[in-house]
C-alpha positions in Angstrom: -26.7 236.8 41.0 -29.3 235.2 38.7 -27.2 232.1 38.2 -27.0 231.6 42.0 -30.7 231.8 42.2 -31.3 229.2 39.6 -28.9 226.8 41.3 -30.7 227.2 44.6 -34.1 226.9 42.9 -32.9 223.6 41.3 -31.9 222.5 44.9 -35.3 223.3 46.2 -37.1 221.4 43.4 -35.0 218.3 43.9 -33.5 218.5 40.4 -30.2 216.8 39.6 -27.3 219.3 40.3 -23.9 218.3 39.0 -21.0 220.0 40.9 -18.5 218.9 38.3 -18.1 219.5 34.6 -19.3 216.8 32.1 -15.8 215.7 31.1 -14.4 215.8 34.6 -12.6 212.5 34.8 -11.1 212.8 31.3 -9.7 216.2 32.2 -8.3 215.0 35.5 -6.6 212.0 34.0 -5.0 214.4 31.5 -3.8 216.8 34.2 -2.4 213.9 36.3 -0.5 212.6 33.2 0.8 216.0 32.3 2.0 216.5 36.0 3.8 213.2 36.0 5.4 213.9 32.7 6.6 217.3 34.0 8.1 215.7 37.0 9.9 213.1 35.0 11.1 215.8 32.5 12.3 218.1 35.3 14.2 215.3 37.0 15.8 214.4 33.6 16.8 218.1 33.1 18.3 218.3 36.7 20.3 215.1 36.1 21.5 216.1 32.7 22.6 219.6 33.8 24.1 218.8 37.2 25.4 215.3 36.5 24.7 212.2 38.4 26.2 212.3 41.8 24.8 211.4 45.3 23.1 214.7 45.9 21.3 215.0 42.6 20.2 211.3 42.8 18.9 211.9 46.3 17.0 215.0 45.1 15.6 213.2 42.1 14.5 210.2 44.2 12.8 212.6 46.7 11.0 214.3 43.8 9.9 211.0 42.4 8.6 209.8 45.8 6.8 213.1 46.5 5.2 213.1 43.1 4.1 209.4 43.4 2.4 210.0 46.8 0.7 213.2 45.7 -0.6 211.6 42.5 -1.8 208.6 44.5 -3.5 210.8 47.1 -5.3 212.8 44.4 -6.3 209.8 42.4 -7.7 208.2 45.5 -9.6 211.2 46.8 -10.7 213.1 43.7 -14.4 212.4 43.1 -17.1 213.8 40.9 -20.3 214.8 42.8 -23.9 215.6 42.2 -26.9 216.3 44.4 -30.4 215.0 43.7 -33.0 215.6 46.3 -31.4 215.1 49.7 -28.9 212.6 48.3 -25.2 213.3 47.6 -23.7 211.0 45.0 -19.9 210.6 44.6 -18.1 208.8 41.8 -14.4 208.1 42.0 -11.8 207.6 39.2 -12.6 203.9 39.1 -16.3 204.8 38.5 -17.4 203.4 41.8 -20.3 205.3 43.2 -20.9 206.3 46.8 -24.4 207.5 47.9 -25.0 209.3 51.1 -27.3 212.0 52.5 -26.5 215.6 52.2 -27.0 215.8 56.0 -23.9 213.6 56.5 -21.5 216.3 55.4 -19.2 217.0 58.4 -16.8 219.7 57.0 -16.2 221.6 53.8 -13.2 223.7 52.9 -12.6 225.5 49.6 -9.2 226.7 48.2 -8.5 228.7 45.1 -5.4 228.2 43.0 -5.6 230.7 40.2 -8.9 229.8 38.4 -9.1 226.3 39.9 -11.3 225.7 42.8 -10.3 222.8 45.2 -13.1 221.7 47.6 -12.2 219.3 50.3 -15.2 217.5 51.8 -15.5 215.2 54.8 -18.7 213.2 55.1 -19.9 210.2 56.9 -20.8 206.9 55.2 -21.6 203.7 57.0 -20.2 205.1 60.3 -16.8 205.9 58.7 -15.7 209.5 58.0 -14.5 209.7 54.4 -12.8 212.4 52.4 -13.5 213.7 48.9 -11.8 216.4 46.8 -13.7 218.2 44.1 -11.7 220.1 41.5 -13.6 222.8 39.5 -13.0 225.6 37.2 -14.2 229.0 38.6 -16.3 229.5 35.5 -18.3 226.3 35.9 -20.0 227.2 39.3 -20.8 230.9 39.9 -20.1 230.6 43.6 -18.0 228.7 46.1 -18.8 225.0 46.3 -18.4 224.9 50.1 -21.1 227.6 50.7 -23.5 225.8 48.4 -22.9 222.4 50.1 -23.3 223.9 53.5 -26.6 225.6 52.5 -27.8 222.4 51.0 -27.0 220.6 54.2 -28.8 223.2 56.3 -31.8 223.1 54.0 -32.2 219.3 54.2 -31.6 219.3 58.0 -34.5 221.9 58.3 -36.7 219.8 56.0 -36.1 216.7 58.1 -36.8 218.6 61.3 -40.2 219.8 59.9 -41.4 216.2 59.2 
């Protein structure tokens, strides 16, 4: 409970709050590389055990195409994020930064896969609705990222209304 309170205190005092770990991109690139190696290895095992016929080649090709599109989707949408003041700053794998207001958050959903927390975020930037995926370890943030982002959005909407 104390950790939650310090995060919300930092939010109120406009401190920089990073929602991702310090070595976020290095870890994600490693995970994507391991995933692609596992796919290639499993396809090689399937082909070596079952032999190369039309069905196994079709299954192997389908696995390769699905793995390619899933890696492409994640590498395009996975972003590091931080909040400073009323600003939400995203950085993608190519180290391009996107700066928007916390009030521009449209929807946030959080999924748990074991000890991994996947947060899917929709926000509006320059009149276009964009998506971001934030991957966290459950130990890094003591609460769900979606609840924290929605509280931050509500807080900054109230502050703007009071001006």
